[in-house]
VEXBAPA-182169 format. One record per residue: residue number from 0; residue in one letter; chain; y, z, x of N, C-alpha, C in turn. Coordinates in steps of 0.05 Angstrom, whole numbers, padded with zeros to 5 digits, m for minus. Layout:
<atoms>
atom resi:NUM	resn:A	chain:A	n_v:Y	n_w:Z	n_u:X	ca_v:Y	ca_w:Z	ca_u:X	c_v:Y	c_w:Z	c_u:X $
...
</atoms>
This chain:
<atoms>
atom resi:0	resn:M	chain:A	n_v:01765	n_w:02252	n_u:01932	ca_v:01782	ca_w:02264	ca_u:01912	c_v:01807	c_w:02247	c_u:01908 $
atom resi:1	resn:R	chain:A	n_v:01819	n_w:02250	n_u:01885	ca_v:01842	ca_w:02234	ca_u:01878	c_v:01866	c_w:02251	c_u:01871 $
atom resi:2	resn:G	chain:A	n_v:01889	n_w:02239	n_u:01871	ca_v:01912	ca_w:02253	ca_u:01861	c_v:01923	c_w:02274	c_u:01880 $
atom resi:3	resn:G	chain:A	n_v:01934	n_w:02295	n_u:01869	ca_v:01948	ca_w:02316	ca_u:01885	c_v:01931	c_w:02329	c_u:01906 $
atom resi:4	resn:Q	chain:A	n_v:01905	n_w:02333	n_u:01900	ca_v:01888	ca_w:02345	ca_u:01920	c_v:01887	c_w:02328	c_u:01945 $
atom resi:5	resn:E	chain:A	n_v:01883	n_w:02303	n_u:01942	ca_v:01883	ca_w:02284	ca_u:01965	c_v:01910	c_w:02285	c_u:01980 $
atom resi:6	resn:Y	chain:A	n_v:01931	n_w:02286	n_u:01965	ca_v:01958	ca_w:02287	ca_u:01976	c_v:01962	c_w:02312	c_u:01993 $
atom resi:7	resn:V	chain:A	n_v:01954	n_w:02335	n_u:01982	ca_v:01958	ca_w:02360	ca_u:01996	c_v:01941	c_w:02361	c_u:02021 $
atom resi:8	resn:E	chain:A	n_v:01916	n_w:02352	n_u:02019	ca_v:01899	ca_w:02352	ca_u:02043	c_v:01910	c_w:02333	c_u:02064 $
atom resi:9	resn:A	chain:A	n_v:01920	n_w:02310	n_u:02057	ca_v:01930	ca_w:02291	ca_u:02076	c_v:01956	c_w:02302	c_u:02089 $
atom resi:10	resn:A	chain:A	n_v:01971	n_w:02318	n_u:02075	ca_v:01996	ca_w:02328	ca_u:02086	c_v:01992	c_w:02353	c_u:02103 $
atom resi:11	resn:G	chain:A	n_v:01968	n_w:02366	n_u:02102	ca_v:01963	ca_w:02389	ca_u:02118	c_v:01973	c_w:02415	c_u:02105 $
atom resi:12	resn:A	chain:A	n_v:01978	n_w:02435	n_u:02121	ca_v:01986	ca_w:02461	ca_u:02111	c_v:02013	c_w:02461	c_u:02097 $
atom resi:13	resn:Q	chain:A	n_v:02031	n_w:02444	n_u:02106	ca_v:02058	ca_w:02442	ca_u:02094	c_v:02061	c_w:02416	c_u:02079 $
atom resi:14	resn:P	chain:A	n_v:02052	n_w:02415	n_u:02054	ca_v:02053	ca_w:02389	ca_u:02040	c_v:02082	c_w:02381	c_u:02036 $
atom resi:15	resn:R	chain:A	n_v:02086	n_w:02355	n_u:02038	ca_v:02113	ca_w:02343	ca_u:02034	c_v:02116	c_w:02338	c_u:02004 $
atom resi:16	resn:L	chain:A	n_v:02138	n_w:02348	n_u:01993	ca_v:02143	ca_w:02343	ca_u:01964	c_v:02151	c_w:02315	c_u:01960 $
atom resi:17	resn:V	chain:A	n_v:02144	n_w:02304	n_u:01936	ca_v:02152	ca_w:02277	ca_u:01929	c_v:02179	c_w:02279	c_u:01914 $
atom resi:18	resn:D	chain:A	n_v:02199	n_w:02265	n_u:01924	ca_v:02225	ca_w:02264	ca_u:01911	c_v:02223	c_w:02243	c_u:01889 $
atom resi:19	resn:I	chain:A	n_v:02224	n_w:02252	n_u:01864	ca_v:02220	ca_w:02234	ca_u:01842	c_v:02243	c_w:02213	c_u:01839 $
atom resi:20	resn:N	chain:A	n_v:02265	n_w:02218	n_u:01853	ca_v:02287	ca_w:02199	ca_u:01852	c_v:02285	c_w:02176	c_u:01873 $
atom resi:21	resn:T	chain:A	n_v:02267	n_w:02179	n_u:01892	ca_v:02265	ca_w:02159	ca_u:01913	c_v:02236	c_w:02149	c_u:01916 $
atom resi:22	resn:A	chain:A	n_v:02217	n_w:02163	n_u:01905	ca_v:02189	ca_w:02155	ca_u:01909	c_v:02182	c_w:02128	c_u:01897 $
atom resi:23	resn:D	chain:A	n_v:02166	n_w:02113	n_u:01912	ca_v:02156	ca_w:02088	ca_u:01902	c_v:02130	c_w:02092	c_u:01886 $
atom resi:24	resn:S	chain:A	n_v:02119	n_w:02071	n_u:01876	ca_v:02096	ca_w:02073	ca_u:01859	c_v:02072	c_w:02086	c_u:01873 $
atom resi:25	resn:S	chain:A	n_v:02067	n_w:02078	n_u:01898	ca_v:02044	ca_w:02089	ca_u:01913	c_v:02047	c_w:02118	c_u:01918 $
atom resi:26	resn:E	chain:A	n_v:02071	n_w:02128	n_u:01923	ca_v:02076	ca_w:02157	ca_u:01926	c_v:02071	c_w:02172	c_u:01900 $
atom resi:27	resn:L	chain:A	n_v:02082	n_w:02161	n_u:01879	ca_v:02079	ca_w:02174	ca_u:01853	c_v:02049	c_w:02175	c_u:01844 $
atom resi:28	resn:Q	chain:A	n_v:02034	n_w:02155	n_u:01851	ca_v:02006	ca_w:02154	ca_u:01843	c_v:01989	c_w:02175	c_u:01858 $
atom resi:29	resn:L	chain:A	n_v:02000	n_w:02187	n_u:01879	ca_v:01985	ca_w:02208	ca_u:01893	c_v:01986	c_w:02235	c_u:01877 $
atom resi:30	resn:L	chain:A	n_v:02003	n_w:02236	n_u:01858	ca_v:02006	ca_w:02260	ca_u:01842	c_v:01984	c_w:02262	c_u:01821 $
atom resi:31	resn:P	chain:A	n_v:01974	n_w:02287	n_u:01816	ca_v:01953	ca_w:02290	ca_u:01795	c_v:01963	c_w:02280	c_u:01768 $
atom resi:32	resn:G	chain:A	n_v:01946	n_w:02264	n_u:01755	ca_v:01952	ca_w:02254	ca_u:01729	c_v:01970	c_w:02230	c_u:01728 $
atom resi:33	resn:I	chain:A	n_v:01978	n_w:02220	n_u:01751	ca_v:01996	ca_w:02196	ca_u:01752	c_v:01981	c_w:02172	c_u:01763 $
atom resi:34	resn:G	chain:A	n_v:01977	n_w:02153	n_u:01746	ca_v:01965	ca_w:02128	ca_u:01754	c_v:01986	c_w:02106	c_u:01755 $
atom resi:35	resn:E	chain:A	n_v:01977	n_w:02082	n_u:01756	ca_v:01995	ca_w:02059	ca_u:01759	c_v:02015	c_w:02057	c_u:01735 $
atom resi:36	resn:A	chain:A	n_v:02005	n_w:02061	n_u:01711	ca_v:02022	ca_w:02058	ca_u:01687	c_v:02044	c_w:02079	c_u:01686 $
atom resi:37	resn:K	chain:A	n_v:02036	n_w:02104	n_u:01691	ca_v:02056	ca_w:02126	ca_u:01690	c_v:02076	c_w:02124	c_u:01713 $
atom resi:38	resn:A	chain:A	n_v:02066	n_w:02116	n_u:01736	ca_v:02085	ca_w:02112	ca_u:01759	c_v:02105	c_w:02090	c_u:01752 $
atom resi:39	resn:A	chain:A	n_v:02096	n_w:02069	n_u:01740	ca_v:02114	ca_w:02047	ca_u:01732	c_v:02134	c_w:02057	c_u:01711 $
atom resi:40	resn:A	chain:A	n_v:02125	n_w:02074	n_u:01692	ca_v:02142	ca_w:02085	ca_u:01672	c_v:02164	c_w:02102	c_u:01684 $
atom resi:41	resn:I	chain:A	n_v:02157	n_w:02118	n_u:01704	ca_v:02176	ca_w:02135	ca_u:01718	c_v:02197	c_w:02118	c_u:01731 $
atom resi:42	resn:I	chain:A	n_v:02188	n_w:02098	n_u:01746	ca_v:02207	ca_w:02081	ca_u:01760	c_v:02225	c_w:02065	c_u:01741 $
atom resi:43	resn:E	chain:A	n_v:02213	n_w:02055	n_u:01719	ca_v:02229	ca_w:02040	ca_u:01699	c_v:02250	c_w:02058	c_u:01687 $
atom resi:44	resn:Y	chain:A	n_v:02242	n_w:02083	n_u:01680	ca_v:02262	ca_w:02102	ca_u:01669	c_v:02284	c_w:02107	c_u:01688 $
atom resi:45	resn:R	chain:A	n_v:02277	n_w:02112	n_u:01713	ca_v:02297	ca_w:02117	ca_u:01734	c_v:02316	c_w:02094	c_u:01738 $
atom resi:46	resn:Q	chain:A	n_v:02305	n_w:02069	n_u:01737	ca_v:02322	ca_w:02046	ca_u:01740	c_v:02340	c_w:02041	c_u:01716 $
atom resi:47	resn:T	chain:A	n_v:02331	n_w:02049	n_u:01693	ca_v:02346	ca_w:02045	ca_u:01668	c_v:02368	c_w:02066	c_u:01665 $
atom resi:48	resn:Y	chain:A	n_v:02361	n_w:02091	n_u:01669	ca_v:02378	ca_w:02114	ca_u:01663	c_v:02391	c_w:02127	c_u:01687 $
atom resi:49	resn:G	chain:A	n_v:02383	n_w:02120	n_u:01711	ca_v:02393	ca_w:02133	ca_u:01735	c_v:02375	c_w:02155	c_u:01745 $
atom resi:50	resn:Y	chain:A	n_v:02383	n_w:02168	n_u:01766	ca_v:02367	ca_w:02189	ca_u:01778	c_v:02363	c_w:02213	c_u:01760 $
atom resi:51	resn:F	chain:A	n_v:02340	n_w:02226	n_u:01764	ca_v:02333	ca_w:02250	ca_u:01748	c_v:02351	c_w:02273	c_u:01758 $
atom resi:52	resn:S	chain:A	n_v:02361	n_w:02289	n_u:01740	ca_v:02377	ca_w:02312	ca_u:01748	c_v:02360	c_w:02336	c_u:01756 $
atom resi:53	resn:D	chain:A	n_v:02336	n_w:02338	n_u:01745	ca_v:02317	ca_w:02359	ca_u:01752	c_v:02289	c_w:02349	c_u:01744 $
atom resi:54	resn:V	chain:A	n_v:02269	n_w:02364	n_u:01753	ca_v:02241	ca_w:02357	ca_u:01748	c_v:02235	c_w:02356	c_u:01719 $
atom resi:55	resn:D	chain:A	n_v:02246	n_w:02374	n_u:01703	ca_v:02241	ca_w:02374	ca_u:01674	c_v:02250	c_w:02349	c_u:01660 $
atom resi:56	resn:A	chain:A	n_v:02268	n_w:02334	n_u:01672	ca_v:02277	ca_w:02309	ca_u:01660	c_v:02255	c_w:02288	c_u:01658 $
atom resi:57	resn:L	chain:A	n_v:02233	n_w:02292	n_u:01673	ca_v:02210	ca_w:02274	ca_u:01671	c_v:02198	c_w:02275	c_u:01644 $
atom resi:58	resn:L	chain:A	n_v:02203	n_w:02296	n_u:01628	ca_v:02192	ca_w:02297	ca_u:01601	c_v:02204	c_w:02276	c_u:01583 $
atom resi:59	resn:E	chain:A	n_v:02226	n_w:02263	n_u:01591	ca_v:02238	ca_w:02242	ca_u:01576	c_v:02223	c_w:02215	c_u:01580 $
atom resi:60	resn:V	chain:A	n_v:02207	n_w:02214	n_u:01601	ca_v:02192	ca_w:02189	ca_u:01608	c_v:02168	c_w:02186	c_u:01589 $
atom resi:61	resn:P	chain:A	n_v:02166	n_w:02163	n_u:01575	ca_v:02143	ca_w:02159	ca_u:01558	c_v:02117	c_w:02162	c_u:01573 $
atom resi:62	resn:G	chain:A	n_v:02099	n_w:02178	n_u:01562	ca_v:02073	ca_w:02183	ca_u:01574	c_v:02072	c_w:02208	c_u:01591 $
atom resi:63	resn:I	chain:A	n_v:02095	n_w:02221	n_u:01596	ca_v:02095	ca_w:02246	ca_u:01611	c_v:02100	c_w:02269	c_u:01592 $
atom resi:64	resn:G	chain:A	n_v:02080	n_w:02285	n_u:01588	ca_v:02083	ca_w:02308	ca_u:01570	c_v:02082	c_w:02334	c_u:01586 $
atom resi:65	resn:E	chain:A	n_v:02083	n_w:02356	n_u:01572	ca_v:02083	ca_w:02383	ca_u:01585	c_v:02059	c_w:02386	c_u:01604 $
atom resi:66	resn:S	chain:A	n_v:02035	n_w:02379	n_u:01593	ca_v:02011	ca_w:02384	ca_u:01609	c_v:02010	c_w:02366	c_u:01634 $
atom resi:67	resn:T	chain:A	n_v:02018	n_w:02341	n_u:01631	ca_v:02019	ca_w:02323	ca_u:01654	c_v:02039	c_w:02334	c_u:01675 $
atom resi:68	resn:L	chain:A	n_v:02063	n_w:02342	n_u:01666	ca_v:02083	ca_w:02352	ca_u:01684	c_v:02073	c_w:02377	c_u:01698 $
atom resi:69	resn:E	chain:A	n_v:02061	n_w:02395	n_u:01684	ca_v:02051	ca_w:02420	ca_u:01696	c_v:02030	c_w:02414	c_u:01717 $
atom resi:70	resn:G	chain:A	n_v:02015	n_w:02392	n_u:01714	ca_v:01994	ca_w:02385	ca_u:01733	c_v:02005	c_w:02377	c_u:01760 $
atom resi:71	resn:F	chain:A	n_v:02030	n_w:02368	n_u:01761	ca_v:02041	ca_w:02359	ca_u:01787	c_v:02067	c_w:02372	c_u:01794 $
atom resi:72	resn:R	chain:A	n_v:02078	n_w:02389	n_u:01778	ca_v:02104	ca_w:02402	ca_u:01783	c_v:02106	c_w:02413	c_u:01811 $
atom resi:73	resn:A	chain:A	n_v:02086	n_w:02426	n_u:01821	ca_v:02087	ca_w:02438	ca_u:01848	c_v:02090	c_w:02418	c_u:01870 $
atom resi:74	resn:Y	chain:A	n_v:02085	n_w:02393	n_u:01865	ca_v:02085	ca_w:02372	ca_u:01885	c_v:02110	c_w:02355	c_u:01885 $
atom resi:75	resn:V	chain:A	n_v:02129	n_w:02360	n_u:01867	ca_v:02153	ca_w:02343	ca_u:01865	c_v:02179	c_w:02358	c_u:01868 $
atom resi:76	resn:C	chain:A	n_v:02200	n_w:02344	n_u:01874	ca_v:02226	ca_w:02355	ca_u:01877	c_v:02247	c_w:02334	c_u:01869 $
atom resi:77	resn:V	chain:A	n_v:02272	n_w:02343	n_u:01867	ca_v:02294	ca_w:02325	ca_u:01862	c_v:02315	c_w:02331	c_u:01884 $
atom resi:78	resn:D	chain:A	n_v:02313	n_w:02316	n_u:01906	ca_v:02331	ca_w:02320	ca_u:01928	c_v:02354	c_w:02300	c_u:01926 $
atom resi:79	resn:S	chain:A	n_v:02349	n_w:02276	n_u:01918	ca_v:02369	ca_w:02255	ca_u:01916	c_v:02379	c_w:02253	c_u:01888 $
atom resi:80	resn:Q	chain:A	n_v:02405	n_w:02258	n_u:01884	ca_v:02416	ca_w:02256	ca_u:01857	c_v:02439	c_w:02237	c_u:01855 $
atom resi:81	resn:E	chain:A	n_v:02443	n_w:02221	n_u:01875	ca_v:02464	ca_w:02201	ca_u:01874	c_v:02456	c_w:02179	c_u:01855 $
atom resi:82	resn:E	chain:A	n_v:02475	n_w:02166	n_u:01843	ca_v:02469	ca_w:02144	ca_u:01825	c_v:02458	c_w:02120	c_u:01840 $
atom resi:83	resn:I	chain:A	n_v:02440	n_w:02105	n_u:01827	ca_v:02429	ca_w:02081	ca_u:01838	c_v:02451	c_w:02060	c_u:01839 $
atom resi:84	resn:P	chain:A	n_v:02454	n_w:02047	n_u:01862	ca_v:02475	ca_w:02026	ca_u:01863	c_v:02470	c_w:02003	c_u:01845 $
</atoms>
């Protein structure tokens, strides 16, 4: 299996949420519906505009729409909100 299912199984009963402000490409690609191109778009957006204020801010990333976001919303969080140095 691929994506979030694999991530949840690997994490056990208490899955670790992916912080979208600090996750690297490989972590982002574990999310359902996120492949190499979308992971790169998330990182590029974060580097250009700074950290995400909330999960819904991902909708501003090219290629991330409502259905994509809903597919992985339960697996992500925004814990780090400090500006990128």
